C-alpha positions in Angstrom: 295.6 112.6 75.8 298.0 115.1 77.3 301.6 114.1 78.7 302.4 115.2 82.1 305.6 117.0 83.3 306.8 113.8 84.5 306.4 112.1 81.2 308.0 114.8 79.5 311.1 114.7 81.7 311.3 111.0 81.5 311.5 111.4 77.6 313.9 113.9 77.8 316.1 111.9 80.0 316.0 109.0 77.7 316.7 111.0 74.6 319.9 112.4 76.3 321.0 109.0 77.5 320.9 107.7 74.0 322.4 110.5 72.5 325.4 110.7 75.1 326.2 107.2 73.9 326.2 108.2 70.2 328.1 111.3 70.2 331.5 109.7 71.3 332.5 108.9 67.4 333.1 111.4 64.7 330.3 110.1 62.4 327.3 112.1 61.5 324.2 111.1 63.4 320.8 110.3 61.9 317.8 111.7 64.0 314.4 110.5 63.6 311.3 112.2 64.6 307.7 110.6 64.2 304.5 112.3 64.5 301.1 111.0 64.2 300.9 111.4 60.5 304.6 111.6 59.3 308.0 110.5 59.8 311.3 112.9 59.6 315.0 111.8 59.3 318.0 114.3 59.2 321.8 113.5 59.0 323.4 116.0 61.3 327.2 116.9 61.6 327.7 117.5 65.3 331.2 119.0 65.0 329.9 121.6 62.6 326.3 121.9 64.3 324.4 121.6 61.0 322.0 119.5 59.0 323.6 117.9 55.9 320.7 116.0 54.5 316.8 115.9 55.4 313.8 114.1 54.2 310.3 113.7 55.4 307.1 111.6 54.4 305.5 114.7 53.5 307.8 115.1 50.7 307.3 111.7 49.3 305.0 111.7 46.0 303.7 108.2 46.1 303.2 107.7 50.0 300.8 104.8 49.9 300.5 101.9 52.4 300.7 101.7 56.1 303.1 104.0 58.1 305.6 101.4 58.6 305.9 101.2 54.7 306.0 105.0 54.3 309.0 105.0 56.9 310.8 102.4 55.0 310.4 104.5 51.8 311.5 107.7 53.9 314.6 105.8 55.2 315.6 104.6 51.7 315.0 108.1 50.2 317.1 109.6 52.8 319.8 107.0 52.1 320.0 107.8 48.6 320.3 111.7 49.2 323.1 110.7 51.7 325.0 108.6 49.0 324.8 111.6 46.6 326.4 113.9 49.2 329.2 111.0 49.8 327.9 110.1 53.3 327.9 106.2 53.6 328.3 105.6 57.3 326.3 107.3 60.1 325.2 106.6 63.8 321.3 106.0 64.4 319.8 108.4 66.9 316.5 106.9 68.0 315.7 109.7 70.2 313.2 108.8 72.8 311.5 106.0 70.8 311.9 102.3 71.0 313.7 100.5 68.1 310.5 98.7 66.8 307.7 99.6 64.3 308.2 102.7 62.2 311.7 103.4 63.8 313.0 100.0 62.8 311.5 100.2 59.4 313.3 103.6 58.9 316.4 102.1 59.9 316.1 99.1 57.5 315.3 101.3 54.8 318.4 103.3 55.3 320.5 100.1 55.4 318.6 98.9 52.2 319.5 102.3 50.4 323.2 101.5 51.0 324.2 103.7 54.4 325.9 101.7 57.2 324.4 102.2 60.3 
């Protein structure tokens, strides 16, 4: 099903609205993207405009279970990579997605991995 221009603009506005409230602090942000098959997460330093750490479900070796379980594993793995780089506090950028399902499982995995959101 194709999205219309109106739906795309609405999604962009929602993304910018969420992101504008997040960028007030100096913490790195966790940006999450979900496609039909995979979920991707990256920790971005907005002051230097570069990605510090990233991880995707396509990089998982044992990606078994439903999509929520895979999202939880990706969040946990990203948190472990972040801890190795010395990142222990971040802000969560959910983009235009609602905070439920795979997005919530991803955030819970990050918290379980030891990163404060």
